[in-house]
N, C-alpha and C positions, 0 to 999 in steps of 0.2 A: 833461272833454275828449271831444269826439265822435270817431267812427271816421273819421279822416282819414288818407289816404295816397295814394301814386301807385304803381300797378302798372306793371311794365316788362318787356319781352321783346325780345331781340335774335335775329336770324338772322345767320349768318356765311357768308362765301364759301368758307371752307375750315376746316381743323382748328385754325388759329391764332386765338387770341382777339382779335388786332388786326385781323381782317378783317370787321368789322361791315358788313353790306350792307342791313340793314333794322332798324327799331326801331318799337315801338309802346308808347304810354303811355296809361294810363287813370287819371284823377283821381277820387278818392272823397272826398266831403264828407258828414259825418253819416251814413255808411253807405249813401250813394246815389252812383251814377256820375253825374258832372256834366260831364265834358269828356274829350276824347281828342285824341291827337296821334300821327301816324305818318308815316313817310317811308322811301323807299329811300335808300341811302347809297352814294356812290362810295367804295369802301374806300381806305385810305391807300396811298400808293406803296410797293411792295414786298410788299403783302399782297393783291394784286388777283386772283390766280389763283383761279378758281372750280373747286372739286373736284366731279366728277360725283356723288359721294355726297351732298354738300350740296345740289346742284341738285335731286336726286331728292327730298330732304326738303321743301325750301321752294319749289321751282319758280322761283327767281330766276336769270336768266341774265345773263352779262356785258353784253349789249346793253341790258338793263333798267335798268342803273345808270350807263350812260355819261354821261347828262346829269343824273344825280341830284346833290344837293348833297354837298360834301365834309364830312368829319367836323368841322372847326372850326365851320362854319356850323350843322350839325345839333346839335352839343353846345350851342352858344349858345341855340338854340331850345328844346332839351330843358330846360336849366337854367331858362329863363324859365317854362316850363310847370310844372316840378317845384316851384318856389317854396320850396325847402328842405324839402319833405316827406320823411318816411320812405319809402324805396323798398321795394316788395315784389316778389319774383320767385319763380317756381317753379323750384327748384334754383338758388337765388340765387348760389351760388358761381360758376356758369357766367356768368350775366349780369353780375355785378359784375366778373368777370375781363375780359369784353369791354369794359365801360365803362372800366376802368382801362387795359387794354393798347392799345385804340384811341386813347385820349387820349395815352398815352405815345408812340405811334408818330408823332404829329404834334407832339410837344414841348409838349403842353398840360398844364394842371393842373386838378384837380378841387377843388371846395369841400368843406368838411366836411359830408358827408352820412352818414346811417345807413340800414341796411337790415335786413330780416328775410326769412325764407324760407317761402313758402306750402307747400312740400313737407314741411318739418319740422313746421309747424303742422298739416298734414293728417294726418301720422302720429300726432299726439297727439289727433286729433279723430275720425277715422273708422277703421273696421275694414274694410280693403279688401285684396284680393289684390295690387293694384298701386297705386302712388301717382304714376304718370305723370300729367301734366297732364290729358290727355283723360279718363283713368279717374276722377280725382277730380272733374273737371267734370261728368261723367255722373252721378256719385254725388250731387251737390248739385242735380241737375235741369237742368243746363245742357248739353243734349245735342247741339244743332246749332251747331257752329262750325267754321271753316276752320282746323283744327289745323296749326301751323307757319306760319301767317300771323301776323306779329308783333303786329298790333293785336288780332286775334282771340284770340291766346294771352294777351296782357296783360289783355284783357277777362275771359277765363275765370279768370285768376289773381285779379282783383279780386272776381269773384263768389264764388270759393271763400272768400276772407277774410271777405267780408260774411256768408256763410252760417255759417262757423265761429264768428264772433263771436256770432251769434244763438244758435247751438247751445250755446255756453258761457255765454250770458247776459252777455256782455261788452259794456259800453257804449262802450268805446274800444279803441284798439290796445294800450295798456299793459295793460288788463285781459285782453285775449286772449293777449298774450305771457305774462302771469303764469299764466293758466289752463293754457297749453300748455308751461310751463317753458322758454320761449325768451327770448332777450335780443337787443336791437338790437346790430348790429355796425357798426363804423366802416368806411366805404367805402375810406378811404385806407390801411387795414391789409390787405395781401394775405392771402388764405387759399388753401387748396388748391382749385384751380379745378375745379368739377364738370363732369360730362359733359353734353353737350347731349341725350343719349339719354333723360334723365328729363323733358325739357321736353315 
């Protein structure tokens, strides 16, 4: 089985996981990036307040998402893009929490998907002072990207996993998970939602 997965990254309007305001997805097939998807998101009703701290991080303002698609439309497009892939995110507990909570906020449901965390894989692969996304990306030679842009961050996440697999001599995701003593986790089983600070 080749190295196939979809990397994912969210930005949020505020500290609530249901306030998704941007998403980026990067599809990997056979260890190569083959497709991308990204969009701004009009956050669900009740979770629309943009916190100044979040704006400082990602630079997305309320006016930027006024005409953006709402979550039900975005989720449908995302699921079409993902095609049942394993999802990979850096500090995955945060991004999976956003995916779950934003879907719950609109009364939606998610299919049975599984995910793994590039942060945890990185800790078992590299000897670094920091395992934040930008620091790990720099360590694997991906030095120029717009950190906290959802598509740029998911692209960096994908490149980290591709590099880690090569470093471990893993031909596929199962092999990489085995080498780093990680396991796939089910999306529909909530976990402690991580902090966006590690993204």
